[in-house]
C-alpha positions in Angstrom: 147.2 102.5 56.3 144.8 102.7 53.3 145.2 98.9 52.9 144.0 98.2 56.5 141.1 100.6 56.0 140.1 98.8 52.9 140.2 95.5 54.7 138.2 96.8 57.7 135.6 98.3 55.2 135.4 94.9 53.4 135.0 92.9 56.6 132.4 95.4 57.9 130.5 95.2 54.6 130.5 91.4 54.8 129.3 91.4 58.3 126.4 93.8 57.4 125.6 91.6 54.4 125.5 88.5 56.5 123.3 90.2 59.2 120.9 91.5 56.5 120.8 88.0 54.9 119.8 86.5 58.3 117.5 89.3 59.3 115.5 89.2 56.1 115.2 85.4 56.1 117.7 84.8 53.3 118.4 81.3 54.7 114.7 80.4 54.6 114.3 81.7 51.1 117.4 79.9 49.9 116.2 76.6 51.4 112.8 77.0 49.9 114.2 77.7 46.4 116.9 75.1 46.6 114.6 72.1 46.9 113.4 72.0 50.5 110.1 73.4 49.1 107.5 75.8 50.2 104.6 75.0 52.5 101.9 72.8 51.1 98.7 74.5 49.8 95.7 74.3 52.0 93.0 71.9 50.7 90.3 73.1 48.4 87.0 72.7 50.2 83.7 72.3 48.4 81.4 71.2 51.3 80.9 68.5 53.9 79.6 65.2 52.5 78.9 63.8 56.0 78.1 65.7 59.1 77.8 62.8 61.6 80.7 62.1 63.9 81.1 60.0 67.0 82.1 62.0 70.1 85.7 63.4 69.8 87.7 64.1 72.9 90.0 67.0 72.3 93.0 68.3 74.4 94.9 71.6 74.0 98.0 71.9 76.2 101.0 74.2 76.4 103.5 72.1 78.4 106.0 74.9 78.9 109.5 74.1 77.5 108.8 70.5 76.7 112.3 69.9 75.4 115.2 67.8 76.5 117.5 70.2 74.5 116.2 73.3 76.3 116.7 71.6 79.6 120.3 70.6 78.8 121.0 74.2 77.6 119.4 75.6 80.8 121.5 73.2 82.9 124.7 74.3 81.1 124.2 78.1 80.9 121.5 79.1 83.4 122.0 76.8 86.4 119.0 74.7 85.3 116.5 77.6 85.2 114.1 77.7 82.3 112.2 80.7 83.6 110.0 79.2 86.3 109.0 75.6 85.5 110.7 72.6 87.0 113.0 70.8 84.5 111.2 68.9 81.8 112.5 65.5 83.0 111.1 66.1 86.4 107.6 67.1 85.2 107.1 64.7 82.3 106.2 61.5 84.2 103.2 63.3 85.8 102.3 65.1 82.6 102.3 61.7 80.8 100.0 60.1 83.4 97.7 63.1 83.4 97.4 63.0 79.6 96.7 59.3 79.6 93.8 59.9 81.9 92.1 62.3 79.5 91.8 59.6 76.8 92.0 62.3 74.1 91.4 61.4 70.5 93.0 64.7 69.3 95.8 66.5 71.0 97.3 69.9 70.2 100.5 70.7 72.0 102.4 73.9 72.3 106.1 74.3 73.3 107.0 70.8 72.5 110.1 70.2 70.5 111.3 66.9 68.9 109.4 63.7 68.2 111.4 62.1 71.0 110.2 64.7 73.5 106.6 64.1 72.5 107.0 60.4 72.7 107.9 60.7 76.4 104.4 62.0 77.2 102.2 60.4 74.5 102.6 56.8 73.1 103.3 57.1 69.4 102.3 53.5 69.1 98.7 54.7 69.6 98.9 58.3 68.1 100.1 59.7 64.8 102.2 62.8 65.2 102.2 65.7 62.7 104.8 68.4 63.2 107.4 70.2 61.1 110.4 68.3 59.9 113.3 69.5 57.7 115.5 66.5 57.2 116.6 65.6 60.7 115.5 68.9 62.1 112.3 68.8 64.1 110.2 71.8 65.3 107.1 70.7 67.2 106.1 74.0 68.8 102.5 73.4 67.4 102.6 69.6 67.2 99.3 67.8 66.8 98.4 64.2 67.3 95.4 61.9 66.5 94.5 58.4 67.4 95.8 56.2 64.7 93.2 53.5 65.1 90.3 55.9 64.8 91.4 58.5 62.1 92.9 58.4 58.6 95.3 61.2 57.6 94.3 62.6 54.2 96.6 65.6 54.1 98.7 67.8 56.4 101.0 70.8 56.4 101.8 74.2 58.0 100.9 77.8 57.5 103.7 80.0 58.7 102.8 83.1 60.8 104.7 85.7 58.9 104.4 88.0 55.8 104.8 85.0 53.5 102.7 82.1 55.0 104.3 79.6 52.6 107.8 80.3 53.8 109.0 77.6 56.1 110.6 78.6 59.4 109.5 82.2 59.0 110.7 84.6 61.7 107.3 86.2 61.9 106.1 89.7 61.2 108.9 91.3 63.4 112.4 90.6 62.2 114.1 87.8 64.1 111.0 87.0 66.1 110.2 83.6 67.4 109.2 81.1 64.7 105.5 80.3 64.8 103.2 78.3 62.6 99.7 76.9 62.2 99.7 73.1 61.9 96.9 71.4 60.1 95.7 67.9 59.3 92.8 66.7 57.2 91.4 63.7 58.9 88.7 61.1 58.2 86.9 59.1 60.9 87.4 55.5 59.8 84.1 54.0 60.9 81.8 56.6 59.4 83.7 58.7 56.9 83.3 62.0 58.7 85.9 64.3 57.3 87.2 67.4 59.1 90.2 69.7 59.5 92.1 69.6 62.8 94.3 72.6 63.4 96.7 73.5 66.2 98.8 76.7 66.6 100.8 78.8 69.0 100.6 82.6 68.5 103.6 84.8 69.5 103.2 86.8 72.7 104.4 90.0 71.1 101.6 92.3 69.7 103.7 93.0 66.6 103.4 89.4 65.7 100.1 88.2 67.1 98.0 91.0 65.7 98.8 90.2 62.1 98.8 86.5 63.0 95.1 86.8 64.0 94.3 88.3 60.6 96.3 85.7 58.7 94.6 82.9 60.7 91.2 84.2 59.9 91.9 84.6 56.2 93.8 81.3 55.7 92.3 79.0 58.3 89.0 80.1 59.9 87.5 80.8 56.5 87.7 77.1 55.7 84.9 76.6 58.2 82.5 77.9 55.6 82.7 74.5 53.9 84.5 72.1 56.2 84.0 70.9 59.8 86.8 72.4 61.9 88.4 71.6 65.3 91.0 74.1 66.4 93.3 74.0 69.5 95.9 76.5 70.4 97.7 78.9 72.7 96.6 82.1 71.1 98.1 84.4 73.7 94.7 86.1 73.5 91.7 86.1 75.8 88.1 85.8 74.5 87.3 89.4 75.4 89.6 91.0 72.8 89.0 92.3 69.3 91.8 90.1 68.1 90.0 87.0 69.3 86.8 88.1 67.5 89.0 88.6 64.4 90.7 85.2 64.3 87.6 83.3 65.2 85.5 85.2 62.5 83.0 86.2 65.2 81.7 89.1 63.1 81.4 87.0 59.9 77.9 86.0 58.8 77.6 83.3 60.1 80.4 83.3 62.7 83.1 80.9 61.7 84.5 79.3 64.9 82.9 78.9 68.3 84.6 78.4 71.7 83.9 74.9 73.1 83.0 76.5 76.4 80.1 78.3 74.7 79.1 75.2 72.8 78.9 73.2 76.0 76.3 75.6 77.5 77.7 75.0 81.0 76.7 76.6 84.3 78.9 79.6 85.0 82.5 78.6 85.9 84.9 80.5 88.2 86.2 83.7 86.5 89.8 82.4 86.6 88.8 79.4 84.5 86.6 81.3 82.0 87.8 81.8 78.4 87.6 85.6 79.1 90.6 85.1 81.4 92.4 82.4 79.3 94.7 82.4 76.3 94.3 78.7 75.5 91.2 77.7 73.5 89.4 74.8 71.8 87.3 76.1 68.9 85.0 74.4 66.5 82.9 75.3 63.5 81.9 74.5 59.9 78.8 73.7 58.0 77.7 70.9 60.4 76.0 71.5 63.7 78.5 71.0 66.5 78.0 70.7 70.3 80.4 70.3 73.2 79.2 67.5 75.6 82.1 68.3 78.0 84.4 71.3 78.5 86.8 71.8 81.4 90.2 73.1 82.5 92.4 71.1 84.7 94.3 73.4 87.1 95.8 70.7 89.3 99.5 71.1 90.1 102.2 68.4 90.4 102.0 66.2 93.4 104.6 68.3 95.1 102.5 71.4 94.7 104.6 72.9 92.0 103.0 74.0 88.7 102.9 71.3 86.0 103.2 74.1 83.4 102.5 77.8 83.2 99.3 76.8 81.3 96.5 74.4 82.3 95.2 71.7 80.0 91.9 72.5 78.2 89.6 69.6 77.3 86.4 69.2 75.4 84.2 66.5 73.9 82.8 67.5 70.6 80.1 65.9 68.5 79.1 67.0 64.9 75.7 66.2 63.4 73.6 67.4 60.4 
C-alpha cells in the first residue's frame, strides 16, 4: 500500500512540476537560453535626419481568424464554427480584392497566422512580410508588410506584451493568456532617404493584459517618437475615449507622442459608429517631424452576400511627413 502511495505522490508531484513549468513560461525561458535567443533590442534613436516623405498609404485590418489551420480545426471539432465569421477560405477572395483596391504602402494585420495565409490576401512578390518565426513555426498575429520596391528594411523585431518584453512567445501578464506582441520595422524610403519606424500590434482583450500592455507600449514604443518619425497600426481593444488610450499614445506627455490619423486629417464630423471614440482599431503617427493625414476612412462594407467580411472594419489613412 505504501509503495502505491509513494508512486501516486511521485506522479502527482511530477504533474504539478510540469504544470508549473508551463504556467510560468519555462518552455519560453528554456528556448531563449538554449540558443533561440531573446528579442532584438529596439534601435537607439538620436533624431530624424530627413523629415520629408512622399504620401504613405497605411492600412490596419483585423481579418478575424485569418488561418487555414484554425479553419481546419474548427471544421474538425466545432462543425466549422469559428465564433461568427464565415470560414477563412470563403472570405479571403473578397478580402484579397478589397485590399488590392486600397493600394496600401504599409499594412498592419491582426489575427493572421502563417506566411502562407498572408500570401493568400497580399502578393508577397510586391510586399515584404515581417512576422515572428521560430524555425518552421510562424506566428503572424501582428504581421506587418511594406512595399518592397518603395522601402528598404533596416531592422526589425518584436516586443512581447508580458512582464519580460524580451521573452519570445510570452503568455502575457496573466498566466496562460493569449500570446501578444508588438511588431516593429525600421524602414527607409528608397527615393528620398526618409527613415521611420513602422509598428503593428494586437492588444489582448482582457483588462488584466491590456492595461499593463498600454504602459509597456508607451514606455518601449511610443517614447521613440521623441526622436523618430513613427507610424503605428493596431487592434488595441481600446477606444479613444479611455485613459488607457491616452496612456499608450502618450497624450499627456509634453509634447504628446502619437496622434490618431483621424485627428490629423481634420475631417468633417463622421458618423458616431465610425469615430475613433467608438473604435478599437487605430492608425497613429508622431515623431519630431510634422505629420498630416491627407485621407482617413473606415470601410464598413460587408461581403457581397451581405455577411461580415470580419468582425473589424479596415482603417485607412494617407500620411505625409514634412519638416
